[in-house]
N, C-alpha and C positions, 0 to 999 in steps of 0.2 A: 432334626436340623432346621435352622431358620430358613425361610423361603428366600430365593434369590432371583435376580434377573440376569440373563446372559446378554451382554452388550458387545456387539461387533463394531470395532472402530476401523474405519477405512484406513488403508496404509498411509495415505497422505496426511492423516491426522494423528497417527500413533505417537509421534515425537512429543506431542503435548502431554500425553499420559505418563503416569509414573512407570518406571521400568517394569514392574510386575504386571502391568496391564498392556504391554506393547506386543503381546504375542498374537493378537488377533481377536481373542474373545476374553472379555473381563466379566467377572462375577460381581454383581453389585447387590448388597443386602436390600431386600424388598421391605419398604415401610408402608406401602399402600397410599402414600400421599405425594410422593415426588413426581413431578412432571418430567417429560422427556428433556425439556430444557435444563431443569435442575440436574438430571442425571448426566447430561453431557458436561455441564460445568463441574460437577463433582469429580469427573474423571480428568479434569484439567483442560478440556476443549472449550475455548471461548465461543460464544454463540455467533460472533462475527464470522467464524470459520465453518459453521455448520450449514450444510445444505439440506438435503432430504433426510427425514427421520422416518424410519420404517419399523413397524411392529409386526412380527411374523409375516414380513413381506409386504405389508399394507402401509402406505404413507399416512402420517398423522402430523398435526401441527405440534408446536412446542408445549402447548398446554395440556396435551393428552397425558393421562395417568395410566401407565401400563400395569398389567396384573402379573402376579407371581407366575413364573414359568415361561413367560413370553420372551421372545428373542428380539432385542432392540438392535437396530443397525444405524450407525451414525455416518453419514456421507458428507464429503466436503462440498463447499459452494461450487456450483457449476461455473465454468469459465467460457467466454467472458461474462463477468458479472455486471448486471445493470446497476449503475450508480452515477451520480453527478461526477463529471471529469474534473473535479476540483479537490485538491488534497491539502492536508496539513500534516507536516512531519514533526515527530518529536525531536528532542535535543540530540539524540544519537544518530540521526539520519541526515546530517547536513550535507554530506557528499552526494547522497542520493537526491536530495533536493536540487542541487546544482545540475545534476544530470537530467533530471526531469525538466527543468527549465530550459536546458540546452536544446531539448527536442520539442519545446513549445508547450509543455504541460503546465497548467496553473498549479504551482506547488508553493504554498506558504510555509515559512519556517522561521522560528525564533529560537535562539539557544538559551534564552533566559526565562522561558515560560514553564510554570509548574503544571502538574497534572490537571488541576482544577481549571486553570486558564486555558489549557489545550482543549478540554472538553467543552468549555463555554464558547471558545472561538469556533470550534468545529460546528457546533449547533447554530451559532449566530450567522456564520457564513456558508452554511450547508456544504461543508467540506468533509471528505472521508479522512479520518485520522489514521495515518500510517505509523506503525510502531512495531517494536519487537518486545514490548512490555506486556506480558499476558495479563497481569493484574489490571493494567489500564484498560485493556479490551473488555474486562469483565465488570467495569463500572456501570452501574445501572443508568447513570445520567448520560452516557455516551450516545450521541445521535447516530453515528455510523463510523465504523472502523475496520481495519484489516491488519493482520499480522504479515509483516514483510519477510519473505523467505530469502535466505542467502547471507553469507558472512562478509561479502565485499560488495561495493557499490555496483559493479558490473552485473553480478547475479541479481541483486535487488532490483535494478532497473528492468531487467528482463521479466522478473516476477510480476512487477506492478503493471507493465505493459501487457503481458499475457492475461493477467487477471481482469483488468478493467478496460482494456482496449480504448484508451483515451485518444481523441484526435491528436495527431502529431503535426507540428508545424516548426521544424528545426530553424534555429537562428532568428526566432521572433520574440524571445523573452530575455530579459536581463538575468544572468546567472547569479548576480549579487543580491538583487532585491525583488525579483519576480515581475518587474514592470515590463510593459510592452516596448519593443524596439521599433524605431522609425528610421528609414534610410536618410542619410545626410550626405552632402557633398564634401569632398576633401577640403574645399575652401572654408567650409563652416567649422571644421575641427582642426585646421592646420596649426593653430596656436596651442593646441592641447596634446599634440603628438610629437614624437621625436623625429628629427630630420630623416633618419634611416627608414622609419615607418612611412613617411611621406613619399620617399623615393620608390619604395617597393610595393605599396598597396594603394588602390584607387577606390575601393568600395568600403564605406563606413556606415555605422548605425549608432544612434544615440538612444539611451533609455529615457522614456518620457517621464519617468518618476524620479530617478536619481541623477540623470544627466551623464551617466558613465558612457564613454565612447568605446565602440567595438569595431574590430576588423579581423579578418581571417589571417592570422599571422603564423609564427613559427610553429605553433602547436596544432595547426589545422589537421595534420595527418591523424594525430591521436583523437582529436575531437570528431573528425569524420568517422573514425572507427566506432565511437560511441553512438553517433547518430545512426550509422548503418546497423548496429546491433539492435537498436530500438525498432527500426523499420522492419527488420527481419523477424523480430519477435511479435510484432503486432498481428493479431488474428485476422485483420482485414488487409494485411499487406501482401 
């Protein structure tokens, strides 16, 4: 029989693997040249999601070449993960981008950027690329990235906050363009708001980049719930 390696994939990472390899231990053909990093990727686990790599219980870096018969263990990234608190989101995560901005997290987003543009922008601006595209996370040119867990924006927000623990400053960013908000008086914006808004609200802010005006209006209860969930999820909260 051809020699093999036994690879244990942590439960948090098994959904990346093919169904036949999700039982806890995968058998990988041994070729004598594959590194631990190559083995993880061959099983479908992006390196952005890999934390400690153990061989027979001993930690090794991604360049280590295991030997036949050894047991490899792939563990997830430890949380909270140390990374710049600046993010770039791909085209499918627009709702998450708005929620991150709502709680004051620097979250760049464009719905017209292709993969190459995203990778270049992430490196140029030192941003962590957030995506659910596994192939994008396996691109060699990617500076830093992370797979976002969750099928809806509420779950995704909690996942990003728990993983990266970015500083939170609710109500300080424009949800439309990511620019900073600055307080303004009612008199400064009265020509830009409806009479009913002027009667019921006194506190306003304006985006310094796009000039959009904000106030805590009829949707404040729903928005407050989003802010509260982020604060509760934060490891330092």
